[in-house]
N, C-alpha and C positions, 0 to 999 in steps of 0.2 A: 527247677532243671530236670529232674525226673520226668514230668510231664512231657517237657520237649523232646527228650529222648525218646519216650514211648511213642510219641507222635510221629517222630521222623522214622522210626522202624515200622510203624503200622502203614505208613504211607510207601515205604520202600517194598513192604510186603505185598501191598496189593498191586503196585506196579508190577512187580516179578511174577504175580499170579494171573495178570491179564494179558492174554495174547495180543501181540501187534495187529490191528486192523489193516494197515498199510504198508507197502513196502517203502524203502526210502525215495522211490521216484513217483510217489503218490498212487501207485497201482494198489488195488484192493486185492490181498491175497487170499485164495481159496485151499482149504485143506479137507482132508476126510473129517476130520473133528468139526470144524466150522461147517460143514455141510449138513452133519447129523445135528448140530445145534441150532441151525437156522439163524435167521436174522443178518445174512451176508449183505442183504439190502433190504430196505423197507419192504414189509408184506413177504419175505421168504420165510416159509414154515420149515419147520425142523424135517430133516430127511431130504429126500429126493423127489422132484428136482430141485436144483440149486436156482433160485430165481434171481436175475439180474434186473432189476427195475429201473435202475438208474443209467443214464450214459456215463461213460467213463472207461477206465482201464482197470481190467482184471486179469490176474495171473495165478496159476496153479503154483503151489508151494509143495506139491506131493501128488502121488497117485489118488484117483478117484475111483472107488469100487461102486457102481450102481446095482441094486437088487432088481430081479424081475419084477415087472409090473409097474415100472416109472421110466419117465423120461429122465436123463442125466442132467443137462442144463437148460433151463427155459430163459432165453433172451426176451424181455418184454419191454424194450425200449429202442429207440434210435441210437445211432452212434457208439456203439460198445465195441470195445476191442477185448478179445479174449485170447491171452497168450497161454498155452498149454506149457510152455517153458520147459520142453524136453519130457513131459511126464505124460503118463497113459491116463484116459478116460475108458475105464474097462467096465463092460457091460455082461449079461449073464448068458449070452448067446455063443454056441460052439457050432462051426461048420465044418463038414467034411466033403470031400471030393472037391472038384472045382469045375468051372466052365457049366457045360449042360448037366453035369452030374452033381452040381452044388447042392447041399442040403443043410439048411441052418435051423436049429431048435435051441430055445423054445420060439415060435413063431407068434408073433404080436405086431402091434403097431407103435410101439414106443421109440422114442428117438434118443440118440446119443446128445445132440445139440437141437432144439427146437426153437424156430424163429419164424413167425408169420406178418407179412406186410410191414417189414421194418427196412430202414435204410441206412447205409453208412456202417454196416457190420463188418468187423473182421476178426477172423479166426485164423490162428497161425502156431507152428512150431511145437508139435507134440504127436501123440498117436491115438487113435480112436479104435477100439476094438471090440467086437462082441455085442452088437445090437441088432434088434429087428430092422431098424432104420438109421441111417447116419445122420448127416446135418440136413435138416429141413430148411427149406428154403432161406438162404442167406437175404433173399430180397433183391430189389434193385440196388445198384451202386455196392454192392458187397465185395468182400476180398477174403479168400481163403487159400492159404500158402504154407507150403513145407510141412505138411500132414502126411501120417502114414495110417492109412485107413483101411482095416481088415477086418474078415468076417462079420460083414454086414448082410442080412437076409434080404434086404429090399435095396433102395437107392441109396448109394453111400454118400453122395455130395450134389445137392442141389442149389441153384441161384438163379436170379432173374436177369433182367436186361441191365446192361451197364455195370455189371459184375465182373470180375476176375478170378480166375481159378488157375493157378500157376504153381508148377514145382511140387505137385503132390504125388504121392506113389499108394496106388489102391491095389488090393490083392484079396481073392476070394470074396466079391460082393455080388449082390443080384445085378443091379445095374451101377454103372461106375459114376458118370457125371452128367446131369441133366441140367443144362443152362442154356441161356439166351444171350450170354455174355462172351466175354474173351476167355478161352480155354487155351492155356499156353503150357507146353513142357511138361505135360503129366503122364504117367506110367500107369497102365491097367493091365494086371495079369489075373486071368481065371474068373472073369465076370460071367454070370449065369447067362445073362442077354447081351444088352449091348454094352461096350466100353465106355463110348460117349454118345449121348444124343445132343444134338444142338437144335434148339428151337429157333423160331424164326428171327432173322437178324444177327444170329450168332457169328463168331469168328472162332475158328479152331485151328491152331497153329502148331507145328512141332511136337505132337504127341505120339505114344505108342501105345498100341493094344496087342496083347499077345493071348491066344488061347481064350476066346470068348465064345459063349454058347449061340450067339447070334452075330449080326453085323459088328465089326469092330467099333466103327465110326459112322454115324448117321447125321445127316444135316435134313433139317425139314425140308420136305420136297416143294413147299409153297411159300417158303419164308425167306428165301433167298440166303440162307447160312452158307458161309465161304469156308471150306476146308482146304487147308494149304500146307504142304510140306509136313504131313503125318505119315505113319507108318503102322500097317496092321498085319498081323501074323495068324494064320491058323485060326479063322474064323469058323463056328459050326452052324449046322443048321442050314438053311436056304439063304441066308443072308450073305451078300458081299463083304469083301473086308472093309471097304469104304464106299458110301453109296449116299446119293441124294446131293444137297448142298447146291453150291453154285453151278448154274448151267444143268442141273439135274444129271451131272456126268461124275460125280465122286469129287469134284474140286480140281485143284491144280497142284501138280507136281507132288502127288501121294505116292507111296510105295506100299504095294501089298504082295505078302508071300503066301502062297497056296491058297489065294483067293482071286478073284476079280475086284477091280476097282470101280 
């Protein structure tokens, strides 16, 4: 009898001491402690970056603080969905000034979220702050939405063809958005260079840029990017507020304040 009681007590203690690996809906939860311990997915070493090597759903269960000299999260497979869940992915970079006077230190080439040549990625719902680079290419057919991205020395958000970038707010970044897909209803304030650069075949609709060091919104001149119903105010340097794109004339029905379209 005592043996069974002790066994039950030991089992209960082990269960209490083991952190839950998954949320109720099957999403893998990521915390600072799990990031430092490693093995969030197979092959994930302790510390940063947190490597997501399997397709599936991942969700932050707290803020993540990334030290200098490391990427934050490495997505190393297709069909990964990352929900920041209202939390912040915080890096070591601090930016002063804005637009043409923006200066961000320390300067390096590490990323908040790094992914190359992947498809079907989704990142949403939270904040990314203080990195040399932001989200490195979501690849083709990716999705980034409902993000607040700030204090990024380089490009804040990059995505390939067939991707959707919508409803994001960017503040004090080097370049805001670089994409060949659909860029919809984003706001960029204080970019050091362009707020949005749309590569060939891109579609840019309903975005706002304010106080950019160069042209607010640029469409690839030889790639038939379409710029429609956007607004740009107070773009610096020699750039127009909105330029290039469809018919090489700054697109259709755009509005520019203190700049030419």
